[in-house]
C-alpha positions in Angstrom: -52.3 -129.2 -84.6 -49.1 -127.1 -84.8 -49.5 -123.3 -86.0 -53.1 -124.0 -86.0 -54.8 -120.5 -86.8 -58.1 -119.3 -85.7 -61.3 -118.7 -87.4 -64.4 -116.5 -86.8 -67.6 -115.5 -88.3 -65.9 -112.3 -89.6 -62.6 -113.9 -90.7 -62.0 -117.4 -92.1 -58.4 -118.5 -92.2 -56.7 -121.8 -93.7 -54.6 -123.9 -91.3 -51.1 -125.3 -91.7 -50.5 -129.1 -91.9 -49.8 -130.5 -88.3 -46.2 -130.9 -87.6 -44.5 -134.2 -87.0 -41.7 -132.8 -84.8 -43.6 -132.3 -81.5 -41.9 -133.1 -78.3 -40.9 -136.7 -78.0 -43.3 -137.5 -80.9 -42.9 -141.2 -81.6 -40.2 -141.6 -79.1 -39.7 -144.6 -76.9 -41.1 -143.1 -73.7 -43.8 -140.4 -73.1 -44.7 -138.5 -69.9 -48.3 -137.9 -69.6 -50.7 -135.7 -67.5 -54.4 -136.7 -67.4 -56.8 -133.7 -66.6 -60.2 -135.5 -65.5 -58.6 -138.8 -64.9 -61.7 -140.3 -63.2 -64.0 -139.7 -66.2 -64.8 -141.9 -69.1 -62.1 -140.5 -71.1 -59.6 -140.3 -68.2 -60.1 -143.9 -67.3 -59.9 -145.1 -70.8 -56.5 -143.3 -71.1 -55.3 -145.0 -68.0 -56.4 -148.4 -69.3 -54.2 -147.9 -72.4 -51.2 -146.5 -70.3 -51.4 -149.6 -68.0 -51.1 -152.0 -71.0 -47.8 -150.5 -71.9 -46.1 -149.3 -68.7 -42.6 -149.1 -70.3 -43.9 -146.7 -72.8 -45.6 -144.2 -70.6 -45.2 -142.5 -67.1 -47.6 -140.2 -65.3 -46.7 -136.8 -64.3 -50.1 -135.5 -62.8 -53.8 -136.7 -62.5 -56.7 -134.5 -61.8 -60.3 -135.1 -60.7 -63.3 -133.2 -59.6 -64.5 -135.0 -56.4 -63.8 -138.6 -56.8 -60.9 -139.0 -54.3 -61.1 -142.7 -53.8 -60.6 -143.5 -57.5 -58.0 -140.6 -57.9 -55.9 -142.0 -55.2 -56.2 -145.5 -56.5 -55.2 -144.4 -60.1 -52.2 -142.1 -58.7 -50.7 -145.0 -56.7 -51.2 -147.6 -59.6 -49.4 -145.3 -62.0 -46.9 -143.9 -59.6 -48.0 -140.4 -60.5 -45.9 -137.5 -59.3 -48.9 -135.2 -58.5 -52.5 -135.7 -57.6 -55.0 -133.0 -57.6 -58.7 -132.8 -56.5 -60.7 -129.7 -57.8 -62.8 -129.6 -54.8 -60.9 -127.8 -51.9 -63.1 -129.5 -49.5 -61.7 -132.9 -50.5 -58.2 -132.1 -49.9 -57.8 -133.6 -46.5 -59.5 -137.0 -47.8 -57.0 -137.1 -50.7 -54.1 -136.3 -48.5 -55.0 -139.1 -46.1 -55.7 -141.6 -48.9 -52.2 -141.0 -50.3 -50.1 -140.8 -47.0 -47.1 -142.8 -46.9 -46.6 -142.5 -50.6 -44.3 -139.9 -52.4 -47.2 -138.5 -54.5 -47.6 -134.8 -54.1 -51.2 -133.7 -53.3 -53.1 -130.4 -53.7 -56.7 -129.2 -54.4 -58.6 -126.3 -56.0 -58.8 -124.8 -59.5 -55.3 -123.3 -59.4 -53.9 -126.7 -58.5 -55.6 -128.1 -61.4 -53.9 -125.4 -63.7 -50.6 -126.0 -61.9 -51.0 -129.8 -63.1 -51.5 -128.9 -66.5 -48.5 -126.5 -66.3 -46.0 -129.2 -65.0 -43.6 -130.6 -67.6 -45.1 -133.6 -69.6 -45.0 -134.5 -73.2 -48.7 -135.1 -73.6 -51.7 -133.6 -71.7 -55.1 -135.4 -72.1 -57.8 -132.5 -71.6 -60.6 -134.6 -70.4 -62.4 -132.3 -68.0 -66.1 -131.9 -69.1 -67.5 -128.7 -69.7 -66.3 -124.9 -69.3 -64.4 -126.1 -66.3 -61.7 -127.7 -68.5 -61.1 -124.3 -70.4 -58.5 -122.7 -68.1 -56.5 -125.9 -67.4 -56.4 -126.8 -71.1 -55.4 -123.4 -72.1 -52.6 -123.5 -69.4 -51.2 -126.6 -71.2 -51.6 -124.9 -74.5 -49.6 -121.9 -73.4 -46.5 -124.0 -72.4 -46.6 -125.5 -75.9 -47.6 -129.0 -74.9 -49.1 -131.7 -76.9 -52.8 -131.9 -76.0 -55.3 -134.6 -76.6 -58.3 -132.4 -76.8 -61.5 -134.3 -75.5 -63.4 -131.1 -74.3 -65.6 -129.7 -77.4 -67.3 -127.3 -74.9 -64.1 -125.3 -74.7 -63.4 -125.0 -78.1 -67.3 -124.1 -78.6 -66.9 -121.4 -76.0 -63.5 -119.9 -76.8 -62.5 -121.4 -80.1 -60.7 -118.1 -81.4 -59.0 -117.5 -78.0 -57.8 -121.0 -77.9 -56.4 -121.1 -81.5 -54.7 -117.8 -81.0 -52.8 -119.2 -78.0 -52.0 -122.4 -80.0 -50.5 -120.2 -82.6 -48.4 -118.2 -80.2 -47.2 -121.2 -78.0 -46.7 -123.8 -81.0 -48.7 -126.2 -79.1 -50.2 -129.4 -80.7 -53.8 -130.0 -80.6 -54.8 -133.7 -81.4 -58.6 -134.0 -81.4 -59.8 -137.0 -79.2 -63.8 -137.0 -80.0 -64.3 -139.9 -82.4 -65.6 -137.7 -85.1 -62.8 -135.1 -85.1 -60.2 -137.7 -84.6 -61.6 -139.5 -87.6 -61.4 -136.4 -89.8 -58.1 -135.6 -88.6 -56.8 -138.9 -89.8 -58.0 -138.4 -93.4 -57.9 -134.6 -93.7 -55.3 -133.3 -96.1 -54.1 -130.1 -94.5 -51.9 -129.2 -97.1 -54.7 -129.1 -99.9 -57.7 -127.7 -97.9 -58.8 -126.0 -101.2 -59.3 -129.6 -102.5 -61.7 -130.4 -99.8 -65.4 -130.3 -100.8 -66.9 -130.9 -97.4 -66.6 -132.9 -94.2 -69.4 -135.1 -93.0 -69.7 -135.6 -89.2 -71.7 -138.9 -88.6 -74.1 -139.3 -85.4 -75.6 -142.3 -84.0 -78.9 -140.6 -83.6 -78.8 -141.4 -79.9 -81.5 -143.5 -78.1 -84.4 -141.6 -79.2 -83.9 -141.5 -83.1 -87.2 -143.0 -83.9 -89.3 -141.7 -81.1 -92.3 -139.4 -81.8 -92.3 -136.1 -80.4 -95.0 -136.7 -77.8 -92.9 -139.7 -76.6 -89.8 -137.6 -76.2 -91.6 -135.3 -73.9 -92.0 -138.2 -71.5 -88.2 -139.3 -71.7 -86.5 -139.7 -68.3 -82.8 -139.1 -67.3 -82.2 -142.8 -67.1 -83.3 -143.4 -70.5 -81.4 -140.4 -71.9 -78.1 -141.7 -70.3 -78.6 -145.1 -71.9 -76.7 -144.6 -75.1 -77.1 -147.5 -77.6 -73.4 -147.6 -78.6 -71.0 -145.6 -76.8 -70.0 -145.8 -73.1 -70.0 -142.0 -71.9 -70.7 -139.9 -69.0 -74.1 -138.6 -68.2 -73.8 -135.1 -69.6 -72.5 -136.2 -72.9 -75.0 -139.0 -73.2 -77.9 -136.5 -72.8 -76.2 -134.2 -75.2 -76.2 -137.2 -77.6 -79.9 -137.8 -77.0 -80.7 -134.3 -77.8 -78.2 -134.2 -80.6 -76.8 -131.0 -79.1 -73.4 -133.2 -78.8 -73.4 -133.0 -82.6 -74.3 -129.3 -82.7 -71.4 -128.6 -80.6 -69.0 -131.0 -82.5 -70.1 -128.9 -85.7 -68.7 -125.8 -84.1 -65.7 -127.5 -82.9 -64.9 -128.8 -86.6 -65.4 -125.3 -87.8 -62.5 -124.1 -85.7 -60.4 -127.2 -85.9 -60.5 -127.6 -89.7 -61.1 -124.3 -91.0 -63.9 -124.8 -93.3 -67.0 -122.6 -93.3 -70.3 -123.8 -91.8 -71.9 -124.7 -95.1 -69.1 -127.4 -95.7 -69.8 -129.1 -92.5 -72.6 -131.8 -92.8 -74.0 -134.1 -90.4 -75.3 -137.5 -91.1 -77.1 -140.1 -88.9 -75.3 -143.3 -89.0 -77.0 -145.6 -86.3 -74.2 -148.4 -86.3 -71.6 -145.9 -85.3 -69.0 -147.7 -87.5 -68.1 -144.8 -89.9 -66.8 -142.2 -87.4 -66.7 -139.3 -90.1 -65.7 -138.7 -93.7 -63.9 -136.1 -95.9 -65.2 -135.4 -99.4 -62.6 -134.3 -101.9 -63.4 -132.2 -105.1 -62.6 -135.3 -107.3 -65.5 -137.3 -105.9 -63.2 -139.3 -103.5 -64.8 -139.7 -100.1 -62.4 -140.8 -97.2 -63.7 -142.4 -94.2 -62.3 -143.7 -90.8 -64.0 -146.7 -89.5 -63.8 -148.7 -86.4 -65.8 -150.3 -83.5 -67.5 -147.5 -81.2 -64.8 -147.7 -78.3 -63.0 -144.3 -77.4 -59.7 -146.2 -76.7 -59.3 -146.1 -80.4 -59.0 -142.3 -80.6 -57.4 -142.1 -77.5 -54.7 -144.5 -78.6 -54.2 -142.5 -81.8 -53.5 -139.4 -79.9 -51.4 -140.9 -77.1 -49.0 -142.4 -79.7 -49.2 -139.8 -82.4 -47.6 -139.6 -84.8 -47.1 -143.4 -84.4 -49.8 -145.8 -83.6 -50.2 -148.2 -80.6 -52.1 -151.3 -79.9 -55.6 -151.0 -78.4 -57.9 -153.4 -76.8 -60.9 -152.1 -78.7 -62.9 -154.8 -80.5 -61.7 -155.3 -84.0 -64.2 -154.3 -86.7 -65.7 -157.2 -88.7 -67.9 -155.6 -91.3 -69.0 -159.0 -92.5 -70.7 -159.6 -89.1 -72.3 -155.9 -89.2 -73.4 -156.7 -92.8 -75.3 -153.6 -93.2 -74.6 -149.8 -92.7 -77.4 -147.3 -93.0 -77.5 -143.5 -93.2 -80.1 -140.8 -93.0 -80.4 -137.2 -92.5 -81.2 -135.8 -89.1 -84.6 -134.6 -88.3 -84.5 -131.0 -87.6 -88.0 -130.9 -86.1 -87.4 -133.6 -83.4 -83.8 -132.4 -82.9 -83.7 -128.5 -82.8 -80.3 -128.5 -81.2 -78.7 -128.9 -84.6 -80.5 -125.7 -86.0 -79.6 -123.8 -82.8 -75.8 -124.7 -83.1 -75.8 -123.5 -86.7 -77.4 -120.3 -85.8 -75.0 -119.7 -83.0 -72.0 -120.3 -85.2 -73.4 -117.9 -87.8 -73.9 -115.3 -85.3 -70.7 -115.8 -83.6 -69.3 -113.5 -80.8 -71.1 -114.4 -77.5 -73.8 -116.8 -79.1 -71.6 -120.2 -79.1 -70.7 -119.6 -75.3 -74.3 -118.8 -74.6 -75.3 -121.9 -76.4 -72.8 -124.1 -74.5 -73.4 -122.7 -71.0 -77.3 -122.8 -71.4 -77.1 -126.3 -72.4 -74.9 -127.2 -69.5 -77.5 -125.7 -67.1 -80.4 -127.2 -68.8 -78.8 -130.6 -68.9 -78.0 -130.3 -65.2 -81.8 -129.4 -64.3 -83.0 -132.3 -66.7 -80.8 -134.7 -65.0 -82.3 -133.5 -61.6 -85.7 -134.2 -63.0 -86.5 -130.4 -62.7 -87.2 -130.0 -66.4 -88.3 -132.2 -69.2 -86.3 -133.5 -72.1 -87.8 -131.2 -74.7 -87.2 -128.2 -72.3 -83.4 -128.5 -72.8 -83.5 -127.0 -76.3 -86.3 -124.5 -75.5 -84.1 -123.2 -72.7 -81.0 -122.9 -74.9 -83.0 -121.2 -77.8 -84.3 -118.6 -75.4 -81.1 -117.9 -73.9 -79.0 -117.6 -77.0 -81.6 -115.1 -78.3 -80.4 -112.8 -75.6 -76.8 -113.0 -76.6 -75.1 -109.7 -77.1 -73.3 -108.9 -80.4 -69.5 -108.6 -80.4 -66.4 -110.6 -81.1 -64.7 -112.3 -77.9 -61.2 -112.0 -77.9 -60.0 -112.7 -74.2 -60.6 -115.4 -71.7 -62.3 -112.9 -69.4 -64.7 -112.1 -72.0 -65.5 -115.8 -72.7 -66.1 -116.4 -69.0 -68.3 -113.3 -68.6 -70.5 -114.6 -71.4 -70.6 -118.1 -70.0 -71.7 -116.6 -66.4 -74.3 -114.3 -67.9 -75.7 -117.2 -70.0 -76.0 -119.5 -67.0 -78.0 -116.8 -65.1 -80.3 -116.2 -67.9 -81.0 -120.0 -68.4 -81.5 -120.4 -64.6 -83.8 -117.4 -64.5 -85.9 -118.9 -67.4 -86.1 -122.2 -65.7 -87.2 -120.7 -62.4 -89.8 -118.5 -64.0 -91.4 -121.3 -65.7 -90.3 -121.5 -69.3 -89.9 -125.4 -68.7 -92.7 -127.7 -69.2 -94.8 -125.2 -71.3 
């Protein structure tokens, strides 16, 4: 969103309407960079690009470690630049692309170089705090960025929005909930918006009792009932931390105070989110649960493009249901609201502790219910103070990770 202004617990600012004049917006051809091309968002983006090869070309692709798929994608899309974040994978990538004209590099700096190379659109699909610096690099050069990394906005929302204001970059939310809100949110009349409603599927354990949730396995947690997502995001959906992070992201993106952001469980995942206006109107964006729909919206913005997503047939679904989230079984929602109210280091502490806890859960070293316990104990140790630089955000992130790991290693888990 052009000229998007930041917000903090101490200062709440309105945002201007997104401009329709970003680089090559609506043009016949768009050059694209994909950060995290081998992940779920990246592969869905590539699926769409390959369906309209005359409309898109690819400047750069990056991946963490999956060299085989990265090389395959780079050759199929005739990318100019391919980067693997793991430096130990450089020789493997170079060998895989030998004989091609594709430039190869490795390491964190090279990922940022990919983000900095000239392209009309950057899909920021790297999961977790690892995506922060390259996403900021794309923002700082004034790119149009499809933003699929909520953890970055949670940890460094004020820093990111400050950089967007300086550079004139355009930020287009890719998360289905924020993309839905973006489509029906009147940025020129924010004062006439009563609230926004983020919908949640409730995850795979919506109806489990507390004692049953304590026995949940990683395999069960990653089996999302509606969406095809990566392991970390699927676990976040199961704990509903995903929705807590989205609440903080929405706070920064749309300039509304925390009390005007509601969460509603909607198991069918048909209504992706809603905006309620003061006259009683509630505008919703509907669709089937397929990430290619919001990705297509950002790829073609401000126009639209065809997507292979299954078409919505309400007559087949017949019934849409809604219920409030259970704060006792899903404490992550409370923790996210508390972190947002505290501000400063609390949101990056929340995000980093959650990343560590989910990592240990996926390794079967802690239990499912331990995730929220570790996050709560870690956030309780967050120091007060406003974070205004990227270095301060990274310091908070690293400190939180160390605290969370110490709590795990000293037996907080499985109490």
